[in-house]
RODO-2510 file (C-alpha; in nm, 4 decimals, decimal comma):
residues 244
     n   res          X          Y          Z
     1     x     0,0000     0,0000     0,0000
     2     x     0,1080     0,3559    -0,0616
     3     x     0,1872     0,5780     0,2359
     4     x    -0,0591     0,8701     0,2585
     5     x     0,0856     1,1667     0,0682
     6     x     0,0371     1,4378     0,3367
     7     x     0,2989     1,2830     0,5616
     8     x     0,5384     1,2337     0,2695
     9     x     0,5050     1,5956     0,1613
    10     x     0,5428     1,7411     0,5080
    11     x     0,8983     1,8327     0,6056
    12     x     1,1217     1,7859     0,7831
    13     x     1,0897     1,4146     0,8407
    14     x     1,2293     1,2725     1,1642
    15     x     1,5860     1,1558     1,1170
    16     x     1,5475     0,8665     1,3593
    17     x     1,2390     0,6635     1,4487
    18     x     1,2580     0,4044     1,7282
    19     x     0,9904     0,1419     1,7913
    20     x     0,9077    -0,0820     2,0867
    21     x     0,7380    -0,3709     1,9072
    22     x     0,4870    -0,4874     2,1676
    23     x     0,1846    -0,7129     2,1550
    24     x     0,2814    -1,0293     1,9663
    25     x     0,1722    -1,2572     2,2504
    26     x    -0,1586    -1,0804     2,3052
    27     x    -0,2293    -1,0865     1,9327
    28     x    -0,1867    -1,4644     1,9312
    29     x    -0,3803    -1,5167     2,2545
    30     x    -0,6780    -1,3208     2,1227
    31     x    -0,6939    -1,5652     1,8298
    32     x    -0,6412    -1,8814     2,0322
    33     x    -0,2958    -1,9311     1,8808
    34     x     0,0396    -2,0086     2,0443
    35     x     0,2597    -1,7089     2,1228
    36     x     0,5001    -1,8243     1,8518
    37     x     0,2340    -1,7452     1,5924
    38     x     0,2265    -1,3873     1,7141
    39     x     0,6036    -1,3581     1,6845
    40     x     0,5947    -1,4904     1,3282
    41     x     0,3239    -1,2413     1,2322
    42     x     0,5275    -0,9738     1,4082
    43     x     0,8174    -1,0472     1,1709
    44     x     0,5885    -0,9506     0,8816
    45     x     0,5228    -0,6189     1,0569
    46     x     0,8989    -0,5663     1,0779
    47     x     0,9168    -0,5925     0,6997
    48     x     0,6365    -0,3386     0,6598
    49     x     0,8020    -0,0991     0,9054
    50     x     1,1359    -0,1185     0,7243
    51     x     0,9716    -0,0686     0,3847
    52     x     0,7682     0,2220     0,5178
    53     x     1,0713     0,3922     0,6706
    54     x     1,2597     0,3551     0,3425
    55     x     0,9715     0,4953     0,1385
    56     x     0,9343     0,7919     0,3704
    57     x     1,3039     0,8731     0,3678
    58     x     1,3674     0,8157     0,7391
    59     x     1,7414     0,7933     0,8048
    60     x     1,7460     0,5571     1,1037
    61     x     1,4969     0,2992     1,2283
    62     x     1,5691     0,1268     1,5595
    63     x     1,3630    -0,1783     1,6540
    64     x     1,3561    -0,3265     2,0051
    65     x     1,3763    -0,6928     1,9093
    66     x     1,4815    -0,8637     2,2347
    67     x     1,5462    -0,7010     2,5695
    68     x     1,7925    -0,8184     2,8307
    69     x     1,4872    -0,8958     3,0471
    70     x     1,3322    -1,1223     2,7818
    71     x     1,5565    -1,4086     2,8963
    72     x     1,3054    -1,4487     3,1818
    73     x     1,0479    -1,5808     2,9362
    74     x     0,9939    -1,9583     2,8960
    75     x     1,2905    -2,1273     2,7301
    76     x     1,0746    -2,2509     2,4411
    77     x     0,9633    -1,8956     2,3607
    78     x     1,3197    -1,7635     2,3769
    79     x     1,4313    -2,0436     2,1428
    80     x     1,1508    -1,9545     1,9028
    81     x     1,2492    -1,5864     1,9049
    82     x     1,6122    -1,6749     1,8335
    83     x     1,5025    -1,9068     1,5541
    84     x     1,2897    -1,6309     1,4076
    85     x     1,5874    -1,3933     1,4148
    86     x     1,7982    -1,6511     1,2299
    87     x     1,5240    -1,6884     0,9696
    88     x     1,4838    -1,3111     0,9304
    89     x     1,8538    -1,2477     0,8778
    90     x     1,8962    -1,5333     0,6322
    91     x     1,5808    -1,4513     0,4371
    92     x     1,5858    -1,0711     0,4381
    93     x     1,9534    -0,9785     0,4356
    94     x     2,0050    -0,9981     0,0600
    95     x     1,7019    -0,7779    -0,0050
    96     x     1,8055    -0,5301     0,2633
    97     x     2,1451    -0,5075     0,0986
    98     x     1,9919    -0,4577    -0,2485
    99     x     1,7846    -0,1724    -0,1077
   100     x     2,0945    -0,0020     0,0373
   101     x     1,9836    -0,0666     0,3978
   102     x     2,2667    -0,0700     0,6487
   103     x     2,2081    -0,3151     0,9351
   104     x     2,3459    -0,2383     1,2807
   105     x     2,3017    -0,4143     1,6154
   106     x     2,3147    -0,2793     1,9689
   107     x     2,3034    -0,4857     2,2858
   108     x     2,5183    -0,7397     2,4692
   109     x     2,6390    -1,0196     2,2434
   110     x     2,7707    -1,2383     2,5195
   111     x     2,4887    -1,4864     2,5986
   112     x     2,3644    -1,4949     2,2396
   113     x     2,4053    -1,8252     2,0505
   114     x     2,7323    -1,8383     1,8600
   115     x     2,5658    -1,8813     1,5206
   116     x     2,3520    -1,5719     1,5776
   117     x     2,6601    -1,3661     1,6659
   118     x     2,8121    -1,4887     1,3384
   119     x     2,4980    -1,3857     1,1462
   120     x     2,5103    -1,0433     1,3142
   121     x     2,8753    -0,9990     1,2126
   122     x     2,7955    -1,1045     0,8547
   123     x     2,4973    -0,8695     0,8294
   124     x     2,6946    -0,5713     0,9564
   125     x     2,9928    -0,6449     0,7322
   126     x     2,7831    -0,7013     0,4187
   127     x     2,5817    -0,3801     0,4561
   128     x     2,8492    -0,1564     0,6085
   129     x     2,8877     0,0618     0,2985
   130     x     2,5159     0,1027     0,2274
   131     x     2,3925     0,4604     0,2373
   132     x     2,0167     0,4238     0,2561
   133     x     1,8150     0,3559     0,5704
   134     x     2,0166     0,2436     0,8736
   135     x     1,8259    -0,0356     1,0469
   136     x     1,9370    -0,0674     1,4094
   137     x     1,8257    -0,3878     1,5828
   138     x     1,8369    -0,3795     1,9626
   139     x     1,9071    -0,7399     2,0599
   140     x     1,9715    -0,8525     2,4177
   141     x     1,9650    -0,4805     2,4891
   142     x     1,9013    -0,3002     2,8162
   143     x     1,9503     0,0739     2,8435
   144     x     2,0391     0,0741     3,2126
   145     x     2,3255    -0,1702     3,1519
   146     x     2,4377     0,0373     2,8535
   147     x     2,4557     0,3426     3,0815
   148     x     2,6476     0,1448     3,3450
   149     x     2,8961     0,0264     3,0817
   150     x     2,9497     0,3876     2,9684
   151     x     3,0105     0,4966     3,3283
   152     x     3,2572     0,2106     3,3754
   153     x     3,4442     0,3131     3,0600
   154     x     3,4750     0,6703     3,1848
   155     x     3,5888     0,5517     3,5296
   156     x     3,8603     0,3364     3,3721
   157     x     3,9854     0,6306     3,1656
   158     x     4,0001     0,8491     3,4755
   159     x     4,1859     0,5747     3,6652
   160     x     4,4415     0,5485     3,3812
   161     x     4,4879     0,9243     3,3845
   162     x     4,3729     0,9673     3,0251
   163     x     4,0633     1,1645     3,1285
   164     x     4,0045     1,4278     3,3954
   165     x     3,6854     1,3993     3,6029
   166     x     3,5971     1,7601     3,5222
   167     x     3,6046     1,6764     3,1500
   168     x     3,3142     1,4337     3,1859
   169     x     3,0040     1,5972     3,0394
   170     x     2,7040     1,4935     2,8290
   171     x     2,9149     1,4771     2,5141
   172     x     3,1828     1,2607     2,6743
   173     x     2,9177     1,0271     2,8144
   174     x     2,7339     1,0004     2,4820
   175     x     3,0549     0,8913     2,3087
   176     x     3,0745     0,5840     2,5362
   177     x     2,7226     0,4641     2,4498
   178     x     2,6633     0,1960     2,1886
   179     x     2,4760     0,4544     1,9836
   180     x     2,7637     0,7056     1,9874
   181     x     2,7521     0,7584     1,6086
   182     x     2,3728     0,7332     1,5753
   183     x     2,1467     1,0396     1,6112
   184     x     1,9093     1,0353     1,9073
   185     x     1,5543     0,9302     1,8142
   186     x     1,3167     1,2101     1,7204
   187     x     1,0106     0,9949     1,7771
   188     x     0,9680     0,6768     1,9792
   189     x     0,6656     0,4584     1,9040
   190     x     0,5253     0,1846     2,1251
   191     x     0,2454    -0,0451     2,0141
   192     x    -0,0062    -0,2415     2,2255
   193     x    -0,1327     0,0530     2,4317
   194     x     0,1342     0,0225     2,7020
   195     x     0,2867     0,3571     2,7973
   196     x     0,6393     0,2976     2,9274
   197     x     0,9914     0,2809     2,7853
   198     x     1,0792    -0,0635     2,9254
   199     x     1,4527     0,0057     2,9541
   200     x     1,4843     0,1180     2,5913
   201     x     1,7102     0,4078     2,4865
   202     x     1,6632     0,5877     2,8184
   203     x     1,9477     0,8348     2,7616
   204     x     1,8911     0,8744     2,3899
   205     x     1,5153     0,9317     2,4162
   206     x     1,5467     1,2299     2,6525
   207     x     1,3800     1,4604     2,3980
   208     x     1,2045     1,2095     2,1749
   209     x     0,8366     1,2577     2,1047
   210     x     0,6568     0,9544     2,2488
   211     x     0,3713     0,8074     2,0454
   212     x     0,1707     0,5244     2,2014
   213     x    -0,0521     0,3214     1,9699
   214     x    -0,3346     0,0919     2,0794
   215     x    -0,2740    -0,1567     1,7981
   216     x    -0,0774    -0,4773     1,8571
   217     x     0,2534    -0,5106     1,6746
   218     x     0,1474    -0,7825     1,4237
   219     x    -0,1172    -0,5377     1,2938
   220     x     0,1303    -0,2514     1,2496
   221     x     0,1556    -0,1241     0,8940
   222     x     0,2963     0,1553     0,6825
   223     x    -0,0066     0,3740     0,7493
   224     x     0,0531     0,3433     1,1249
   225     x     0,4133     0,4545     1,0796
   226     x     0,2971     0,7462     0,8671
   227     x     0,0346     0,8358     1,1279
   228     x     0,2926     0,8363     1,4067
   229     x     0,5173     1,0640     1,2020
   230     x     0,2173     1,2860     1,1302
   231     x     0,1655     1,3099     1,5073
   232     x     0,5337     1,3992     1,5441
   233     x     0,4812     1,6917     1,3063
   234     x     0,1931     1,8199     1,5173
   235     x     0,4143     1,8436     1,8259
   236     x     0,6087     2,1574     1,9142
   237     x     0,9613     2,0576     2,0112
   238     x     1,0958     2,3207     2,2504
   239     x     1,3865     2,1370     2,4227
   240     x     1,3184     2,3239     2,7456
   241     x     1,2689     2,6662     2,5825
   242     x     0,9445     2,8615     2,5559
   243     x     0,7156     2,8676     2,2547
   244     x     0,8175     3,0995     1,9751
***
């Protein structure tokens, strides 16, 4: 389907859109299906979101695929999610590359299956030179741990004498985050009606416009992305200043 023209014509577009993809399990439960069915339908929504972001001209799209807290889910569900990620990378990578999409990953790679880490490395290497949409996949990601790791890095530099404590500011801290070379999100979307960040991009989303949608992730389409961006355009972004 074509994205409604008003949102395409309206400028400027957000540089970076981040999405918490929520509601796969509830989608399946409402239909009497296993949760795995919801995850598989959710993968189709990922394709629509990526296509929509490309068509709109969004520069960066970050998707919260698997949080560091998701390991608490039943082992069978975790295995299914990892299997789905394998399938997505193997099936979609060639097309992403043809469409000039650069694939990036953030999150802790330690605890991930070895073959998935290899697929991640291959995806990043293959698409490294692409100059279209940058697709950032947050996998085994937790923002609080990311912030702790950045603080640890700064502390080590101070201990070595390569950094003075008084030189630590927002810019220095940002450079130690996994997203150091990625613009902060302009708009952060969460599906399923829940209204919380769930440990996602806590530092980076300080000034993001938050858009909460009542639809479940498997039902998310290009028009929903366009609608969220339309809502972004209706917001006045003041960054702590007063209205002009």
